[in-house]
Every structure is written in C-alpha cells, then in structure tokens.
C-alpha positions as a printed Julia matrix, in Angstrom:
168×3 Matrix{Float64}:
  -1.12    5.43  -15.59
  -4.22    7.06  -16.26
  -4.47   10.93  -16.34
  -6.23   13.06  -13.76
  -9.51   14.92  -15.7
  -8.68   18.57  -15.86
 -10.08   20.68  -13.72
 -10.6    24.7   -13.15
  -8.12   26.94  -11.89
  -8.01   27.41   -8.44
  -9.48   24.14   -7.69
  -7.6    21.71   -5.54
  -7.6    18.32   -6.55
 -10.0    16.01   -4.99
  -8.16   12.82   -3.13
 -10.43   10.14   -1.48
  -9.99    6.76   -0.97
 -11.95    3.59   -0.9
 -12.74   -0.3    -1.07
 -11.54   -1.69   -4.25
 -13.78   -2.76   -6.77
 -13.69   -5.71   -9.13
 -13.84   -3.05  -11.94
 -10.64   -1.26  -10.32
  -8.46   -4.44  -10.98
  -7.07   -3.56  -14.02
  -5.77   -0.4   -12.88
  -4.48   -1.79   -9.23
  -2.55   -4.6   -10.93
  -0.93   -1.96  -13.17
   0.01   -0.22   -9.75
   1.37   -3.37   -8.12
   3.17   -4.03  -11.17
   4.92    0.1   -11.13
   5.48   -0.43   -7.39
   7.02   -3.59   -7.56
   9.52   -2.6   -10.36
  10.14    0.71   -8.33
  11.25   -1.14   -5.5
  13.41   -3.75   -6.85
  15.95   -0.98   -7.57
  16.02    0.02   -4.28
  18.59   -1.94   -1.59
  17.17   -4.86   -0.68
  14.63   -5.1    -3.69
  15.57   -7.63   -4.77
  15.29  -10.28   -1.66
  11.62   -8.54   -0.92
  11.03   -9.5    -4.38
  11.04  -13.14   -3.46
  10.06  -12.65   -0.04
   7.25  -10.33    0.5
   6.75   -9.58   -3.03
   3.21  -10.09   -4.48
   3.64  -13.13   -6.6
   2.88  -13.03   -9.89
  -0.15  -13.06  -11.72
  -0.41   -9.39   -9.29
  -3.9    -9.47  -10.54
  -4.85  -12.41   -9.68
  -3.38  -12.24   -5.95
  -5.23   -8.97   -5.93
  -8.53  -10.27   -7.0
  -8.33  -12.81   -4.23
  -8.36  -10.68   -1.79
 -11.22   -8.5    -2.36
 -14.44   -9.41   -0.11
 -12.27  -11.54    2.15
 -12.83  -10.52    5.65
  -9.43  -10.51    6.71
  -8.2    -8.15    3.94
  -9.06   -4.96    2.68
  -7.76   -3.76   -1.17
  -8.49    0.33   -1.41
  -8.09    2.27   -4.18
  -6.85    6.22   -3.5
  -8.36    8.54   -6.18
  -7.65   11.85   -7.48
 -10.68   13.46   -8.86
 -11.88   10.16   -8.84
  -9.53    8.39  -10.96
  -7.74    5.51   -8.94
  -3.83    6.49   -8.76
  -2.87    4.87   -5.84
  -3.56    1.34   -4.0
  -3.27   -0.38   -0.82
  -3.36   -3.63    0.52
  -3.67   -4.67    3.93
  -4.52   -7.84    6.36
  -4.9    -8.91   10.05
  -2.75  -11.63   11.12
  -3.67  -13.18   14.66
  -0.91  -13.88   17.1
   0.04  -16.31   19.36
  -1.8   -14.25   22.18
  -4.35  -13.78   20.14
  -4.67  -10.34   19.36
  -4.94   -9.35   15.7
  -1.9    -7.19   14.19
  -2.71   -5.2    11.12
   0.0    -5.74    8.34
  -0.39   -3.14    5.61
   1.36   -5.32    2.27
   1.03   -3.26    0.1
   0.78    0.66   -0.46
   1.83    3.07   -3.83
   0.79    5.93   -5.47
   1.72    7.07   -8.76
   4.9     9.17   -8.78
   2.83   12.26  -10.8
  -0.36   11.76   -8.21
   2.63   12.13   -5.04
   2.26   14.65   -2.83
  -0.92   16.36   -3.21
  -2.32   13.73   -0.11
  -3.49   11.07   -2.04
  -1.46    8.45    0.26
  -2.34   10.2     3.14
  -6.05    9.8     2.3
  -5.34    6.03    1.44
  -3.4     4.9     4.49
  -5.6     6.68    6.81
  -8.96    4.22    5.06
  -6.15    1.23    6.06
  -5.46    2.21    9.43
  -9.05    2.92    9.79
 -10.32   -0.78    8.62
  -7.54   -2.12   11.47
  -9.35   -0.35   13.88
 -12.79   -1.44   12.87
 -11.48   -5.6    12.46
 -10.19   -4.59   16.34
  -6.21   -4.27   15.55
  -3.66   -3.6    18.68
  -1.33   -2.22   15.84
  -0.37   -1.8    12.43
   3.06   -2.9    10.93
   4.54   -2.63    7.31
   7.64   -2.67    5.82
  10.13   -0.11    4.39
  12.99   -1.15    2.89
  16.36    0.57    3.91
  17.41    3.57    2.12
  14.06    4.15    1.26
  13.56    7.65    3.57
  10.26    8.67    1.99
   8.42    5.8     2.44
  10.54    5.33    6.19
   9.35    8.98    6.46
   5.59    8.56    5.09
   4.9     5.89    7.89
   6.59    7.48   10.97
   4.02   11.35   10.08
   1.39    8.27   10.79
   3.16    6.8    13.73
   4.64    3.81   12.91
   8.26    3.36   13.85
  11.23    0.21   13.94
  10.33   -2.13   16.21
  12.91   -4.89   14.51
  15.7    -4.44   12.0
  16.12   -7.6     9.83
  19.84   -8.18    8.63
  20.77  -10.54    5.76
  24.07  -11.76    4.56
  24.17  -13.28    1.23
  25.73  -16.51    0.59
  26.65  -16.76   -3.58
C-alpha cells in the first residue's frame, strides 16, 4: 500500500472520503484484493468469497460501478493518499422501498484507528440518505468482532443470522 506523506510533528493526520475516480481504480483494486485476502482467513471466509465476494477481475467490477446511479464507489484518504475504499448500492425491496447495501468497506491495516473508516462510513451512509434509502445493511463474518463493533458504532445491528452446513 502507498504510505501517507510525512507531516510535521504535532500535526494530526487529515482523513477524508470522496467519490472514487477512474484514476483511483488501481489503488482501490489493490485494497479490494487485500480485503478479500483478509476475509478468506476468517471463519466463513471461503464461502463468503464464493457468494458475496467481489468477482475477479476486481478492478473491472469496481470500474463498472463507477458513475452508476444505483452505486457509489468511495475512497478514504489520509493526508490525501487513498488508504481505504467502500462500495454501496441500492436495492429495491418487494414493497418498493430502497435499502442501502454496503458491499465493501476496507481500510489498510496501517491506516486504521485514525478515523478513515469512520469518515468513509459516514460518506456511504450520507449517499444512502440522498438516494432515499430507509436503512443500510452490511455483512460481518462470524467472529469478526472488530467489524461487528465498527458497524454497531454506526447503529447497524444484527437483523438476521445466516446458518450453514457443509455437505462434503
């Protein structure tokens, strides 16, 4: 991952989030690869990769989401350097209501715990509000307490538990 530029001692890092551009796609794709690799090592990660994971080639699927009215691809930056990304889409439910679905949110481990994820999440939630969504869903794998706690800090709580039994 790209390192944030050096800053003067005592200056806090500046975190921000914005809509991704075509120029951001190589870095976003690299982050998407790192996110997938991190999830694969978690309980449920192998099935997640087959069912919910971003299909390969990741850069192509991310590029296809750029500029779509029903999706937002965003980047989180630290001192102007892209260190995180998020993807959210709208889903029209049976009653016609719009649900925001956060498909991806990831921050490089070296840039965590300084506010980039929070800024990125706020950007995604704000986009959902503008679209007229009545709520927001996302997914946390079992045992991933950090992700669960992160989502709960934004008011997202479990509304269903998916169970699975392998047959082989």
